[in-house]
C-alpha distance (Angstrom), angle and dihedral (degrees) to the residues before:
residue distance angle dihedral
M1 . . .
P2 3.92 . .
F3 3.77 119.3 .
P4 3.78 118.2 -102.1
L5 3.83 113.3 -98.5
S6 3.82 92.3 -111.6
I7 3.83 91.6 56.6
R8 3.74 93.5 46.3
A9 3.85 90.2 48.7
A10 3.76 89.6 51.2
Q11 3.85 91.3 50.6
C12 3.78 91.1 50.7
T13 3.78 91.1 48.5
F14 3.80 91.0 51.0
A15 3.86 93.1 47.0
F16 3.82 89.2 48.0
A17 3.80 91.6 52.5
I18 3.89 92.3 48.0
F19 3.78 90.5 48.8
F20 3.74 92.6 57.6
T21 3.86 98.0 36.0
L22 3.74 99.1 51.5
P23 3.82 96.1 59.9
A24 3.79 89.2 47.1
L25 3.79 90.1 53.6
A26 3.76 93.3 45.1
N27 3.82 91.1 50.5
A28 3.81 93.6 48.3
D29 3.77 107.5 121.4
S30 3.80 119.9 -127.4
Q31 3.88 118.2 -138.1
L32 3.81 88.6 -103.2
D33 3.83 89.2 55.6
R34 3.78 92.2 49.6
I35 3.80 92.5 49.3
R36 3.81 91.6 51.6
K37 3.76 93.4 45.6
R38 3.78 93.7 53.1
G39 3.82 91.9 42.0
F40 3.80 100.5 -130.0
L41 3.78 144.3 75.4
N42 3.78 123.2 -133.5
I43 3.83 110.9 -144.8
G44 3.77 123.9 -178.2
T45 3.78 123.7 -151.6
D46 3.77 143.0 161.1
A47 3.75 98.4 -118.8
T48 3.85 96.2 -163.1
Y49 3.81 98.0 86.2
P50 3.78 115.0 85.4
P51 2.99 136.4 -141.8
F52 3.80 86.6 30.6
E53 3.85 102.6 44.4
L54 3.72 133.1 -3.9
K55 3.83 133.3 160.4
I56 3.82 115.8 -142.0
G57 3.79 109.4 -179.0
E58 3.70 104.1 -47.9
R59 3.79 94.8 -26.0
F60 3.79 125.3 98.2
E61 3.84 118.7 -153.5
G62 3.77 139.6 168.2
F63 3.79 144.7 85.2
D64 3.88 94.4 -62.7
I65 3.80 91.7 44.3
D66 3.80 91.9 55.3
L67 3.79 90.7 44.4
G68 3.86 92.5 49.4
N69 3.83 92.1 48.4
E70 3.83 89.5 52.7
I71 3.79 90.2 50.3
G72 3.82 87.2 52.8
K73 3.77 90.6 53.7
E74 3.83 91.5 50.0
L75 3.86 87.9 52.9
G76 3.78 90.6 46.8
V77 3.80 95.5 -120.6
K78 3.86 138.7 104.6
V79 3.80 120.2 -105.1
R80 3.82 125.9 -126.0
W81 3.82 116.0 -165.8
E82 3.71 129.6 -156.9
T83 3.83 129.8 -178.1
T84 3.76 126.5 -138.5
N85 3.80 139.0 154.1
F86 3.78 112.0 -66.8
D87 3.81 95.2 -125.3
G88 3.88 90.4 61.6
L89 3.82 98.6 46.8
L90 3.84 100.7 90.5
A91 3.79 90.8 47.6
A92 3.72 91.2 49.6
V93 3.80 90.0 56.5
Q94 3.77 91.8 46.4
T95 3.85 92.3 54.9
G96 3.85 92.2 45.5
K97 3.75 96.9 -111.5
Y98 3.85 87.5 127.2
D99 3.77 128.7 25.3
M100 3.74 88.4 -139.1
A101 3.81 143.6 -16.1
I102 3.79 125.5 -126.4
S103 3.74 111.7 -178.7
D104 3.81 109.7 126.3
I105 3.80 87.4 -79.0
V106 3.76 114.1 178.3
I107 3.80 122.4 -132.9
T108 3.81 110.1 -117.6
D109 3.85 132.4 165.6
D110 3.84 89.8 -120.2
R111 3.74 93.2 53.9
K112 3.76 93.1 47.1
K113 3.79 88.5 61.1
T114 3.84 90.2 69.9
N115 3.88 105.6 21.6
A116 3.75 141.3 37.1
F117 3.80 120.4 -117.9
S118 3.78 129.7 -154.7
R119 3.77 122.1 -135.6
P120 3.87 109.5 -68.6
Y121 3.81 115.3 -86.0
F122 3.87 101.4 -177.8
L123 3.78 136.8 37.4
A124 3.75 110.3 -141.4
G125 3.89 142.6 141.1
E126 3.73 146.7 -172.8
A127 3.80 122.0 -75.8
I128 3.82 138.3 173.4
A129 3.83 128.7 -112.8
R130 3.77 120.5 -166.2
R131 3.82 139.7 167.6
K132 3.72 110.8 -76.2
G133 3.73 112.7 -92.0
D134 3.82 96.0 13.6
S135 3.74 96.9 137.9
R136 3.82 91.5 -179.6
I137 3.82 88.9 79.7
R138 3.76 112.5 58.1
G139 3.76 101.6 138.5
P140 3.84 145.6 -14.8
K141 3.81 95.2 -67.9
D142 3.83 89.9 59.8
L143 3.78 89.1 59.9
V144 3.81 93.0 64.0
D145 3.75 93.6 83.7
G146 3.85 95.6 33.9
T147 3.79 140.6 67.3
A148 3.79 121.1 -92.5
A149 3.85 130.3 -162.8
V150 3.77 120.2 -148.8
Q151 3.78 142.1 167.4
L152 3.79 110.7 -99.1
G153 3.86 116.2 -103.0
T154 3.74 95.7 10.4
T155 3.83 131.5 123.7
G156 3.82 85.8 -113.8
Q157 3.87 86.0 67.4
K158 3.85 89.0 47.7
A159 3.83 92.5 48.7
V160 3.84 90.5 53.4
E161 3.84 91.8 47.6
R162 3.77 90.0 52.0
L163 3.75 89.6 54.7
G164 3.81 87.1 63.1
L165 3.78 101.9 -109.9
P166 3.80 110.7 156.9
P167 3.82 116.9 -121.2
E168 3.77 93.9 -105.9
R169 3.81 89.9 62.1
I170 3.78 96.2 49.5
R171 3.80 110.9 84.3
K172 3.82 110.4 -158.7
F173 3.86 125.5 -159.4
D174 3.77 137.7 179.4
D175 3.80 91.1 -121.2
I176 3.81 137.0 23.8
Q177 3.83 93.7 -119.5
A178 3.81 90.2 64.4
A179 3.76 89.2 50.2
L180 3.81 90.9 52.1
L181 3.81 91.0 49.0
E182 3.84 88.5 55.6
V183 3.83 90.0 57.1
R184 3.86 93.5 42.1
N185 3.85 89.7 52.5
G186 3.79 91.9 49.3
R187 3.82 96.6 -113.4
A188 3.83 92.9 116.6
D189 3.79 132.5 27.9
A190 3.81 99.8 -135.6
V191 3.78 148.0 -5.8
V192 3.79 121.2 -126.3
G193 3.84 113.7 -156.6
D194 3.83 146.7 124.6
L195 3.77 109.4 -49.1
P196 3.83 99.0 -135.0
A197 3.85 92.1 51.3
L198 3.84 93.1 43.8
K199 3.86 91.5 51.6
A200 3.79 92.2 49.4
I201 3.81 96.9 45.8
L202 3.75 95.1 44.9
K203 3.81 90.9 48.3
K204 3.73 91.7 55.8
G205 3.79 105.9 37.7
Y206 3.79 117.3 0.0
P207 3.89 109.1 65.2
E208 3.85 90.4 158.5
L209 3.82 91.6 64.9
E210 3.85 133.5 66.6
I211 3.80 140.6 -173.7
V212 3.82 113.9 -107.4
G213 3.72 125.5 -159.8
D214 3.84 124.7 -15.7
V215 3.77 135.2 -69.5
F216 3.77 108.4 -56.1
V217 3.85 98.6 -176.3
H218 3.81 116.6 39.7
E219 3.85 114.7 -147.4
N220 3.83 139.8 169.3
Y221 3.80 130.1 -138.0
A222 3.80 123.8 -134.7
V223 3.76 142.3 169.8
V224 3.79 112.4 -94.3
L225 3.85 120.6 -139.5
K226 3.79 139.4 168.2
Q227 3.80 117.5 -84.4
G228 3.72 117.9 -109.5
E229 3.82 98.6 38.6
P230 3.83 103.3 104.0
E231 3.81 93.6 161.4
L232 3.81 92.8 58.9
L233 3.78 93.3 42.6
A234 3.77 91.6 51.1
E235 3.80 91.8 47.6
V236 3.86 91.0 50.2
N237 3.77 90.2 50.0
R238 3.80 91.3 50.5
A239 3.74 90.3 48.0
L240 3.82 91.9 51.9
D241 3.77 90.2 48.3
R242 3.82 91.1 56.4
I243 3.87 93.0 43.9
L244 3.76 90.5 51.4
A245 3.79 93.3 45.5
D246 3.84 104.8 45.5
G247 3.79 101.1 52.7
R248 3.82 99.1 -98.5
Y249 3.85 93.5 107.5
D250 3.82 89.8 51.1
R251 3.83 90.9 53.9
I252 3.82 92.1 47.6
Y253 3.79 91.4 50.1
H254 3.76 94.7 48.3
R255 3.84 90.7 47.4
W256 3.75 98.5 51.4
I257 3.86 106.2 23.6
E258 3.79 87.4 42.9
E259 3.81 95.4 -141.1
P260 3.79 134.9 84.4
L261 3.72 118.2 -82.9
P262 3.89 105.1 -94.6
V263 3.77 117.3 -108.0
G264 3.83 109.7 -96.4
Y265 3.82 92.5 13.4
L266 3.83 93.5 124.9
T267 3.73 92.2 45.9
E268 3.75 90.7 54.8
L269 3.81 90.3 49.3
D270 3.83 89.8 52.8
K271 3.79 91.5 49.9
I272 3.81 90.3 62.0
R273 3.79 98.7 37.3
D274 3.82 90.1 117.6
Q275 3.79 92.1 63.5
G276 3.80 85.6 87.9
T277 3.82 123.6 82.9
P278 3.83 112.4 -65.5
I279 3.81 118.0 -119.6
A280 3.79 114.6 -139.8
G281 3.82 112.1 -113.6
Q282 3.77 93.5 12.9
A283 3.84 119.6 117.2
S284 3.82 112.9 -122.4
G285 3.75 127.1 -137.8
S286 3.88 97.4 43.5
T287 3.80 112.2 158.1
F288 3.74 138.9 -155.1
S289 3.78 132.4 -135.9
V290 3.82 117.5 -127.7
R291 3.75 123.4 -130.0
W292 3.77 116.6 -173.4
D293 3.78 114.6 -148.9
């Protein structure tokens, strides 16, 4: 029995729509395609955090800057850097202002709800800086009854909040240097921040302060990307694999951390590679082989 005219017309209309919609979907560019077509990568950072990122005049330098430039080379494009306050970086990636953010950003479950993360590229953690000789502050428990200074929106702020300090005794600043000044001037008892950055900043400009104790919260840095762009995420992970494997990472680490790469460091990074955002259809736990130049 032949279909009524109205049904056949509906079928034709549906087929016509599919015919024109499928090519449009097939031709839709991914973010990776758009980056390669325009020939450059926009990376956001908070360039106030040596030795990872710092802006001197119009020039960006630091560990993360070198790493991001190498990622650009792997993608076959140039890199354009822009600095902004740390607490706005993740939102800027979400809205597409930046293709990615590289700014010693720690992987957390909360942040993974809104952004995608690459495999980790740095082992870090929160530590405490105090005025030299201030024996009242010897570890995190001693901060509970004191006043702490932190950089706004960082995991250092989260670490202090988890210790139980009330909001009025947590001083928040746009950059870590302002937090350190608060301690140097006696208006706060200690700063909580990433150990590598605290060590570098204190060494170059805060002789009145010192690191006390060891890392009390272990964390890992990763590249932050927009969710829903698996091609770009996969390519960044592959780029990091190559940079870690061929000796470039070792040279970047030695240049900016100013000490040899610890024995077993790359192995530890590879053990936690799955802390980043999973990519559908991609096997986890892949490893890289290290070649020392």
